[in-house]
C-alpha positions as CSV (number, residue, x, y, z in Angstrom):
1,X,-88.1,9.2,-32.5
2,X,-88.1,9.7,-36.3
3,X,-85.3,9.3,-38.4
4,X,-83.5,12.3,-40.1
5,X,-85.4,11.2,-43.7
6,X,-88.8,10.7,-42.0
7,X,-87.9,14.7,-40.1
8,X,-87.3,16.3,-43.6
9,X,-90.3,14.6,-44.9
10,X,-92.6,15.9,-42.0
11,X,-91.4,19.3,-42.6
12,X,-91.6,19.4,-45.9
13,X,-94.9,18.2,-45.8
14,X,-96.2,20.5,-43.0
15,X,-94.7,23.6,-44.7
16,X,-96.6,22.6,-48.0
17,X,-99.8,22.5,-46.3
18,X,-99.4,25.1,-44.3
19,X,-97.9,28.0,-46.7
20,X,-99.6,31.2,-45.2
21,X,-98.1,30.0,-41.4
22,X,-96.7,33.0,-39.5
23,X,-96.6,34.7,-36.5
24,X,-100.6,34.9,-35.4
25,X,-100.5,38.4,-33.5
26,X,-101.5,41.7,-35.3
27,X,-98.5,44.1,-35.0
28,X,-96.7,47.0,-37.0
29,X,-93.6,47.1,-35.4
30,X,-91.2,45.3,-32.7
31,X,-92.2,46.9,-29.9
32,X,-95.9,46.0,-30.5
33,X,-95.3,42.3,-30.9
34,X,-93.1,42.2,-27.9
35,X,-96.2,43.4,-25.7
36,X,-98.4,41.1,-28.0
37,X,-96.6,38.0,-27.3
38,X,-96.5,38.9,-23.7
39,X,-100.0,39.1,-23.5
40,X,-100.7,35.7,-25.3
41,X,-99.0,34.1,-22.3
42,X,-102.1,31.4,-21.5
43,X,-104.4,33.4,-23.7
44,X,-105.2,32.9,-27.4
45,X,-103.8,35.1,-30.2
46,X,-107.2,35.6,-31.5
47,X,-108.3,37.2,-27.8
48,X,-105.0,39.2,-27.8
49,X,-106.1,40.6,-31.2
50,X,-108.7,41.9,-30.1
51,X,-107.6,44.5,-27.2
52,X,-104.4,45.3,-28.9
53,X,-105.7,48.0,-31.3
54,X,-107.0,50.2,-28.5
55,X,-103.8,49.4,-26.2
56,X,-101.5,50.5,-29.1
57,X,-103.9,53.9,-30.2
58,X,-103.8,54.9,-26.4
59,X,-100.1,53.7,-25.8
60,X,-98.6,53.5,-29.7
61,X,-95.0,53.4,-27.8
62,X,-93.1,52.7,-25.0
63,X,-93.1,56.4,-23.8
64,X,-96.7,56.7,-23.4
65,X,-97.3,52.8,-22.2
66,X,-94.6,53.9,-19.3
67,X,-96.5,56.7,-18.4
68,X,-100.0,54.9,-18.1
69,X,-102.0,53.7,-15.1
70,X,-102.2,50.5,-14.4
71,X,-106.1,50.4,-14.0
72,X,-106.4,52.4,-17.0
73,X,-104.3,49.5,-18.8
74,X,-106.4,47.0,-17.0
75,X,-110.0,48.2,-18.3
76,X,-108.5,47.7,-21.9
77,X,-107.5,44.3,-21.4
78,X,-109.7,42.7,-19.0
79,X,-111.2,40.3,-21.6
80,X,-107.8,38.8,-21.6
81,X,-106.4,36.3,-19.1
82,X,-104.4,37.1,-16.3
83,X,-105.2,41.0,-17.0
84,X,-104.1,42.4,-13.8
85,X,-100.1,40.9,-13.9
86,X,-99.8,41.3,-17.7
87,X,-101.0,45.2,-17.5
88,X,-98.4,45.2,-14.7
89,X,-96.2,43.7,-16.9
90,X,-96.2,45.9,-19.9
91,X,-96.1,49.0,-17.8
92,X,-92.8,48.3,-16.1
93,X,-91.7,46.7,-19.2
94,X,-92.6,49.6,-21.0
95,X,-90.8,51.5,-18.3
96,X,-87.5,49.5,-18.9
97,X,-87.3,50.0,-22.5
98,X,-87.2,53.7,-21.7
99,X,-84.9,53.9,-19.3
100,X,-82.2,51.4,-20.6
101,X,-82.9,51.4,-24.4
102,X,-84.1,54.6,-25.1
103,X,-87.9,53.1,-25.8
104,X,-85.8,50.3,-28.2
105,X,-86.3,46.7,-28.2
106,X,-83.5,44.7,-27.1
107,X,-81.8,42.6,-30.2
108,X,-79.9,40.7,-27.4
109,X,-81.4,37.4,-26.0
110,X,-80.6,38.3,-22.6
111,X,-81.5,41.4,-22.3
112,X,-85.0,40.5,-23.7
113,X,-85.2,37.6,-20.7
114,X,-84.6,40.9,-18.7
115,X,-87.8,42.6,-19.5
116,X,-91.0,42.2,-16.7
117,X,-93.0,39.3,-18.1
118,X,-90.3,38.2,-21.3
119,X,-89.6,34.4,-20.8
120,X,-87.9,32.1,-22.9
121,X,-90.4,31.7,-25.4
122,X,-91.5,35.2,-25.8
123,X,-87.5,36.1,-26.3
124,X,-87.8,33.5,-29.1
125,X,-90.3,35.1,-30.9
126,X,-89.4,38.4,-30.7
127,X,-86.0,37.4,-32.1
128,X,-87.2,35.1,-34.7
129,X,-90.3,37.4,-36.3
130,X,-89.1,41.0,-35.6
131,X,-85.3,40.5,-36.2
132,X,-85.7,37.7,-38.4
133,X,-83.1,34.9,-36.6
134,X,-83.3,31.6,-36.7
135,X,-85.4,30.2,-33.7
136,X,-87.5,28.0,-32.2
137,X,-90.0,29.2,-29.4
138,X,-91.8,26.4,-28.3
139,X,-95.2,27.1,-26.4
140,X,-97.8,24.4,-26.1
141,X,-98.5,23.6,-29.3
142,X,-94.9,22.6,-30.7
143,X,-94.3,21.2,-27.3
144,X,-97.1,18.4,-27.9
145,X,-96.7,17.9,-31.8
146,X,-93.2,17.6,-31.5
147,X,-93.1,15.4,-29.0
148,X,-96.4,13.3,-30.4
149,X,-95.5,13.1,-34.1
150,X,-91.7,11.9,-33.0
151,X,-89.7,14.8,-33.9
152,X,-88.7,14.3,-30.3
153,X,-89.3,12.2,-27.2
154,X,-88.9,15.4,-23.9
155,X,-90.9,15.5,-20.7
156,X,-90.0,19.7,-20.7
157,X,-90.7,22.5,-22.5
158,X,-86.4,23.3,-22.6
159,X,-85.8,19.8,-23.7
160,X,-87.8,20.0,-26.3
161,X,-86.4,22.9,-27.9
162,X,-83.0,22.1,-27.3
163,X,-83.7,18.9,-29.0
164,X,-85.5,20.6,-31.8
165,X,-82.5,22.1,-32.4
166,X,-80.4,19.1,-32.6
167,X,-82.5,17.7,-34.9
168,X,-83.8,20.2,-37.7
169,X,-81.3,22.2,-39.5
170,X,-80.8,25.8,-38.3
171,X,-82.4,27.7,-41.4
172,X,-85.6,25.8,-40.8
173,X,-86.1,26.6,-37.2
174,X,-88.4,29.4,-37.3
175,X,-90.7,28.2,-40.0
176,X,-90.9,24.9,-38.2
177,X,-92.1,26.6,-35.3
178,X,-94.6,28.1,-36.9
179,X,-95.8,24.9,-39.1
180,X,-96.2,23.3,-35.8
181,X,-98.1,26.0,-34.3
182,X,-100.5,25.6,-37.4
183,X,-100.7,22.1,-37.4
184,X,-101.3,22.0,-33.3
185,X,-104.1,24.2,-34.0
186,X,-105.9,22.9,-37.4
187,X,-105.2,19.1,-37.2
188,X,-102.9,17.9,-34.2
189,X,-105.6,19.0,-31.4
190,X,-104.6,18.4,-27.8
191,X,-107.9,16.6,-27.5
192,X,-109.2,14.5,-30.3
193,X,-106.8,14.9,-33.1
194,X,-108.2,14.7,-36.8
195,X,-106.0,12.0,-37.4
196,X,-107.7,10.8,-40.2
197,X,-107.5,14.1,-42.3
198,X,-103.5,14.6,-41.3
199,X,-100.8,15.0,-43.7
200,X,-98.3,13.1,-41.9
201,X,-100.8,10.5,-40.9
202,X,-98.3,7.8,-42.2
203,X,-94.9,9.0,-40.9
204,X,-96.3,9.9,-37.5
205,X,-95.4,8.2,-34.5
206,X,-99.1,7.9,-33.3
207,X,-100.2,6.2,-36.9
208,X,-102.9,3.2,-35.8
């Protein structure tokens, strides 16, 4: 794995390369963020951004979504993967928000993961992007890039998250999450990574 000084250099370099790195899901409040992240599971952010404008126009708050008919939500979400399951989840999620939290998104990890369709990654994204907490949400990009370049050496998502939390200063967790995602999308792709154009090629453990 990379040494401590190399980790700092990697993070500095990636932050400089992707100063615009932030959540790519369009939203105007924490409720919309939560729903968008739930919808993004196994689907690209770009695809989610194509369906959420209509979704949030028809169902602007949890109270409207909680009363929605599932087949009508499915029509809106039909262009994204697993739309039937996701339609069911976001309706039930909205109902729970209304029944337990007066329509507000809870600022608590355990409460968030108890919501339908919300797992560890989604909860961490909401706490980071929505509430400004330092969190590392490990999606496919973060998992691949972090292990490939040598920030950690783990075999699963949870171990990767916990290891990153130990190896990276807490005040850099959220920014690192976004930088790794951008690097994974733009350069360190799953197939045929663009090593010849990589800004951390000289530090990365995969260097030839």
